[in-house]
C-alpha positions as CSV (number, residue, x, y, z in Angstrom):
1,M,0.0,-10.8,-1.2
2,D,-0.4,-11.2,2.6
3,T,3.3,-11.4,3.1
4,D,3.7,-8.1,1.2
5,K,1.3,-6.4,3.6
6,N,3.1,-7.8,6.6
7,N,6.4,-6.6,5.2
8,A,5.0,-3.1,4.5
9,A,3.5,-2.9,8.0
10,A,6.8,-4.0,9.6
11,Y,8.7,-1.5,7.5
12,W,6.4,1.3,8.4
13,K,6.5,0.4,12.1
14,A,10.3,0.5,12.0
15,N,10.2,3.8,10.2
16,V,7.8,5.4,12.6
17,R,9.8,4.1,15.6
18,L,12.9,5.7,14.1
19,I,11.2,9.0,13.6
20,L,9.7,9.0,17.1
21,G,13.2,8.3,18.6
22,S,14.7,11.1,16.6
23,L,11.9,13.5,17.7
24,F,12.5,12.4,21.3
25,V,16.2,13.2,21.1
26,W,15.4,16.5,19.4
27,A,13.0,17.5,22.1
28,L,15.3,16.4,24.9
29,V,18.2,18.5,23.6
30,S,16.4,21.6,22.3
31,Y,13.7,21.9,25.0
32,G,15.0,19.8,27.9
33,F,18.7,20.7,28.1
34,A,18.5,24.2,26.5
35,I,15.3,25.5,28.3
36,I,13.8,23.4,31.0
37,L,17.0,22.0,32.6
38,R,19.1,25.1,32.0
39,P,19.1,26.3,35.6
40,M,20.5,22.9,36.7
41,L,23.2,23.1,34.0
42,A,24.2,26.6,34.9
43,G,27.2,25.6,37.0
44,I,28.9,23.6,34.3
45,N,31.1,25.7,32.0
46,V,31.8,24.8,28.4
47,G,33.8,27.2,26.3
48,G,33.3,30.1,28.7
49,A,29.5,29.7,28.9
50,D,27.2,27.5,31.0
51,L,26.2,24.1,29.6
52,G,22.5,25.1,29.1
53,F,23.5,28.1,27.0
54,W,25.9,25.9,25.0
55,F,23.1,23.4,24.3
56,A,20.8,26.2,23.2
57,Q,23.5,27.6,20.8
58,Q,25.9,25.0,19.5
59,G,24.9,21.7,21.1
60,A,21.4,21.7,19.5
61,I,22.8,22.3,16.1
62,I,25.4,19.6,16.4
63,T,22.8,17.2,17.7
64,F,20.4,18.0,14.8
65,I,23.1,17.2,12.3
66,A,23.9,14.0,14.1
67,I,20.2,13.1,14.0
68,I,20.1,13.7,10.3
69,F,23.1,11.4,9.6
70,H,21.8,8.8,12.0
71,Y,18.4,8.8,10.4
72,A,19.9,8.5,6.9
73,W,22.1,5.6,8.0
74,R,19.3,3.7,9.7
75,M,16.9,4.2,6.9
76,N,19.5,2.8,4.4
77,K,19.8,-0.3,6.7
78,L,16.0,-0.6,6.9
79,D,15.7,-0.3,3.1
80,K,18.2,-3.1,2.6
81,E,16.6,-5.2,5.3
82,F,13.1,-5.0,3.7
83,G,14.4,-5.0,0.1
84,V,13.3,-1.5,-1.0
85,E,16.7,0.0,-1.5
86,E,17.5,2.1,-4.5
């Protein structure tokens, strides 16, 4: 019984850590690169627009999709590691 609680706590800790990492990347790309750091990225051109604008338009969407796939892949690995896979 005590081992089950330790496994559940470790699983939840790994899950929360993955979520916080994903949220950090999301905030960095959507707020950091697209809003806060946009003036610093203005001189770099990507596809005819500055890099800050690119992050606000396409880069953020691509990053969000990458976060979703990374989260699903890591959760599948965590599920197998802790024996709770489907």
